[in-house]
C-alpha positions as CSV (number, residue, x, y, z in Angstrom):
1,X,132.6,148.6,196.9
2,X,135.5,149.2,194.6
3,X,135.7,148.3,190.9
4,X,138.0,145.4,191.5
5,X,135.5,143.9,194.0
6,X,132.9,144.1,191.3
7,X,135.1,142.2,188.9
8,X,135.7,139.5,191.4
9,X,132.0,138.9,191.7
10,X,131.4,138.3,188.0
11,X,130.5,134.8,186.9
12,X,132.5,134.4,183.7
13,X,135.9,136.0,183.6
14,X,135.3,139.4,185.1
15,X,138.7,140.9,185.1
16,X,139.9,142.4,181.8
17,X,142.5,139.8,180.8
18,X,144.5,142.4,178.9
19,X,145.4,144.0,182.3
20,X,145.4,141.2,184.9
21,X,145.3,137.4,185.2
22,X,147.5,134.4,185.3
23,X,148.2,134.3,181.6
24,X,146.6,137.4,180.1
25,X,148.2,137.0,176.7
26,X,147.9,133.7,174.8
27,X,150.2,134.6,171.9
28,X,151.3,137.5,169.7
29,X,150.2,137.8,166.1
30,X,152.3,140.1,164.1
31,X,153.3,142.1,167.2
32,X,149.7,142.2,168.4
33,X,148.9,140.6,171.7
34,X,146.0,138.2,171.6
35,X,144.2,138.1,175.0
36,X,143.7,134.6,176.4
37,X,140.1,135.1,177.5
38,X,139.0,136.8,174.3
39,X,140.6,134.0,172.2
40,X,138.8,131.2,173.9
41,X,135.5,133.1,174.0
42,X,135.7,133.6,170.3
43,X,136.8,130.0,169.7
44,X,133.8,128.8,171.8
45,X,131.4,131.0,169.8
46,X,132.9,129.7,166.5
47,X,132.5,126.1,167.5
48,X,129.0,126.7,168.9
49,X,128.0,128.5,165.7
50,X,129.4,125.7,163.5
51,X,127.4,123.2,165.5
52,X,124.2,125.2,165.1
53,X,124.8,125.3,161.3
54,X,125.6,121.6,161.2
55,X,122.6,120.6,163.3
56,X,120.2,122.9,161.5
57,X,121.2,121.3,158.2
58,X,120.8,117.8,159.6
59,X,117.3,118.6,160.8
60,X,116.3,120.4,157.6
61,X,116.0,123.8,159.4
62,X,118.9,125.7,157.8
63,X,117.1,128.7,156.4
64,X,117.0,132.5,156.8
65,X,114.7,132.2,159.8
66,X,117.2,130.0,161.7
67,X,120.0,132.5,160.9
68,X,117.8,135.3,162.3
69,X,117.0,133.3,165.4
70,X,120.7,132.5,165.9
71,X,121.5,136.2,165.7
72,X,118.8,136.9,168.2
73,X,120.3,134.4,170.6
74,X,123.8,135.9,170.2
75,X,122.5,139.5,170.8
76,X,120.5,138.3,173.8
77,X,123.5,136.4,175.2
78,X,125.7,139.4,174.9
79,X,123.2,141.7,176.7
80,X,122.3,139.2,179.3
81,X,125.9,138.4,180.1
82,X,126.5,142.1,181.0
83,X,123.1,143.0,182.4
84,X,123.5,140.9,185.6
85,X,126.6,143.0,186.7
86,X,125.8,146.4,185.3
87,X,124.0,147.5,188.5
88,X,127.1,146.7,190.5
89,X,129.2,148.8,188.2
90,X,126.7,151.7,188.4
91,X,126.7,151.6,192.2
92,X,130.5,151.3,192.5
93,X,130.9,155.1,193.2
94,X,133.7,155.4,190.6
95,X,133.8,157.2,187.3
96,X,131.0,155.8,185.1
97,X,131.7,155.6,181.4
98,X,130.2,153.7,178.5
99,X,133.5,151.8,177.7
100,X,133.6,151.0,181.4
101,X,130.1,149.4,181.3
102,X,130.9,147.5,178.2
103,X,134.4,146.3,179.3
104,X,134.8,146.5,183.0
105,X,131.4,145.5,184.4
106,X,132.0,141.8,184.1
107,X,130.1,139.0,182.4
108,X,127.9,136.2,183.6
109,X,127.2,132.7,182.1
110,X,123.9,132.6,183.9
111,X,123.0,136.0,182.5
112,X,124.2,135.0,179.1
113,X,122.1,131.8,179.0
114,X,119.0,133.7,180.2
115,X,119.6,136.5,177.6
116,X,120.1,133.9,174.8
117,X,116.8,132.2,175.8
118,X,114.9,135.4,175.9
119,X,116.5,136.5,172.6
120,X,115.4,133.4,170.9
121,X,111.8,133.7,172.2
122,X,111.6,137.4,171.2
123,X,113.1,136.8,167.8
124,X,110.7,133.8,167.1
125,X,107.8,135.9,168.1
126,X,108.8,138.8,165.9
127,X,109.3,136.6,162.8
128,X,106.4,134.4,163.7
129,X,108.5,131.2,163.7
130,X,106.3,128.4,165.0
131,X,108.8,125.6,165.6
132,X,111.0,124.7,168.6
133,X,114.7,125.2,168.2
134,X,116.1,124.2,171.6
135,X,117.5,120.9,170.3
136,X,119.7,122.7,167.9
137,X,121.2,125.1,170.5
138,X,121.6,122.8,173.5
139,X,124.7,120.8,172.4
140,X,126.2,123.9,170.9
141,X,125.9,125.8,174.2
142,X,127.6,122.9,176.1
143,X,130.5,122.8,173.7
144,X,130.9,126.6,173.5
145,X,130.9,127.2,177.2
146,X,133.4,124.3,177.8
147,X,135.8,126.0,175.4
148,X,135.2,129.4,176.8
149,X,136.0,128.2,180.3
150,X,139.5,127.3,179.3
151,X,140.1,131.0,179.0
152,X,138.6,131.5,182.4
153,X,140.9,128.9,184.0
154,X,143.9,130.6,182.5
155,X,143.0,134.1,183.6
156,X,140.8,133.9,186.7
157,X,141.3,132.9,190.4
158,X,141.1,129.1,190.5
159,X,138.7,128.6,193.5
160,X,138.6,128.0,197.2
161,X,141.3,126.4,199.2
162,X,141.5,122.6,199.2
163,X,143.6,119.7,200.5
164,X,142.4,117.4,197.7
165,X,145.2,115.8,195.7
166,X,144.0,117.3,192.5
167,X,144.2,120.9,193.9
168,X,145.7,123.4,191.6
169,X,148.7,125.4,192.8
170,X,149.5,128.3,190.5
171,X,153.2,128.9,189.6
172,X,154.8,131.3,192.0
173,X,155.6,133.8,189.3
174,X,151.9,134.2,188.4
175,X,150.4,134.5,191.9
176,X,150.8,138.3,191.9
177,X,148.9,138.6,188.7
178,X,145.7,136.8,189.9
179,X,143.1,139.5,190.6
180,X,141.2,139.7,193.9
181,X,142.6,136.4,195.3
182,X,143.7,136.7,198.9
183,X,144.0,133.0,199.2
184,X,146.5,132.8,196.5
185,X,149.7,132.1,198.4
186,X,152.9,130.2,197.4
187,X,152.4,126.5,197.8
188,X,148.6,126.8,198.6
189,X,146.3,124.5,196.6
190,X,142.9,125.6,195.4
191,X,140.0,123.9,193.7
192,X,140.4,124.1,189.9
193,X,136.7,125.1,189.6
194,X,136.8,126.0,186.0
195,X,138.3,122.6,185.1
196,X,135.3,121.1,187.0
197,X,133.0,123.1,184.7
198,X,134.8,122.1,181.6
199,X,134.5,118.4,182.5
200,X,130.8,118.9,183.3
201,X,130.0,120.6,180.0
202,X,131.8,117.9,178.0
203,X,130.0,115.2,179.9
204,X,126.7,117.1,179.4
205,X,127.4,117.3,175.7
206,X,127.8,113.5,175.6
207,X,124.5,113.0,177.5
208,X,122.7,115.3,175.1
209,X,124.0,113.4,172.1
210,X,122.8,110.2,173.7
211,X,119.4,111.7,174.4
212,X,119.0,113.3,171.0
213,X,117.5,110.3,169.2
214,X,115.5,109.2,172.3
215,X,113.7,112.5,172.6
216,X,113.1,113.0,168.9
217,X,109.3,113.1,169.4
218,X,109.6,115.9,171.9
219,X,111.2,118.9,170.2
220,X,112.9,121.4,172.5
221,X,113.4,118.9,175.3
222,X,117.2,118.8,175.0
223,X,117.5,122.4,176.0
224,X,115.3,121.9,179.0
225,X,117.6,119.0,180.1
226,X,120.6,121.3,179.5
227,X,119.2,124.0,181.7
228,X,118.1,121.6,184.5
229,X,121.6,119.9,184.6
230,X,123.4,123.2,184.7
231,X,121.1,124.7,187.4
232,X,122.0,121.8,189.8
233,X,125.7,121.7,188.9
234,X,126.1,125.5,189.1
235,X,124.5,125.7,192.5
236,X,126.9,123.1,193.9
237,X,130.1,124.4,192.1
238,X,129.5,127.9,193.6
239,X,130.7,126.6,197.0
240,X,134.2,126.1,195.6
241,X,134.2,129.0,193.1
242,X,135.3,131.6,195.6
243,X,132.6,134.1,194.6
244,X,131.5,136.6,197.4
245,X,128.8,135.4,199.7
246,X,125.9,137.9,199.9
247,X,123.5,136.2,202.4
248,X,123.0,133.0,204.3
249,X,126.3,131.6,203.0
250,X,125.1,131.8,199.4
251,X,126.4,133.8,196.4
252,X,124.3,135.9,194.0
253,X,124.3,133.1,191.5
254,X,122.9,130.7,194.0
255,X,120.2,133.1,195.0
256,X,119.3,133.5,191.3
257,X,119.2,129.7,190.9
258,X,117.0,129.3,194.0
259,X,114.5,131.8,192.4
260,X,114.5,130.2,188.9
261,X,115.3,126.5,189.6
262,X,111.8,125.6,190.9
263,X,110.3,126.7,187.6
264,X,112.5,124.2,185.7
265,X,111.8,121.5,188.4
266,X,108.1,121.9,188.0
267,X,108.4,121.6,184.2
268,X,110.0,118.2,184.6
269,X,107.5,117.1,187.2
270,X,104.8,117.7,184.6
271,X,106.8,115.9,181.9
272,X,107.3,112.9,184.1
273,X,103.6,112.8,185.0
274,X,102.7,113.0,181.3
275,X,104.9,110.0,180.6
276,X,107.6,111.6,178.5
277,X,110.4,110.0,180.5
278,X,108.9,106.5,180.9
279,X,111.5,103.9,180.2
280,X,109.2,101.9,178.0
281,X,108.4,105.0,175.9
282,X,112.1,105.8,175.5
283,X,112.8,102.3,174.2
284,X,110.1,102.7,171.6
285,X,111.9,105.8,170.3
286,X,115.3,104.1,169.7
């Protein structure tokens, strides 16, 4: 497997956008090129961080402990986003360097979410923080990822081939710059998979805001809803993402979801049995 193959298998925007992609540079600032993907990633993190601050203050949780937990989530997300693809880089057979692992190994949203979750749990354990914080982070994650995916759409292969009327046909002059995309041919339409994800996360943000006052007696439940919704959506969207299949017609992301999804499903089965999601109970919370 070559290094470009590894980049094509990453789940966020695996190819360094300063070297390849449809629109690798968003604009120039004082003669300095601003990479498209980095810009939207930073913007997404800024918006998500602002939301965490706003929501923490609204809930009376804006203190040093919450700042520490947010830092733990950020560190965990950064490590998790890379960890899922490091082993592919290490087994690529090429020249292995620390900059290569940090820049070229690819990033994964699934890995980032998992890392952020673990980072929060570990940080809360270390500082002995007893309260649940998922309700603060769930809407922020939905907004942040939606914004970050704009950069992916502008720098990554769109998706699998489609005859749907909304299929995306890249401009001819950009086709040669799309990395690892054999289906990218002049006049050939592809699924705009990242636009699907942007729409999903914006809709999920709206749902979480609707649920926020209705689940006020169940702290942390919003983040569980976020995870469950994304597990189902991500498994389906993988079929049009164009990621490499590794077994039984499924991608690595889908196999990961098959392994972890049942845990989330069992959690909600228990919640339903306990009456958390009874319609009459929800009415009493509004």
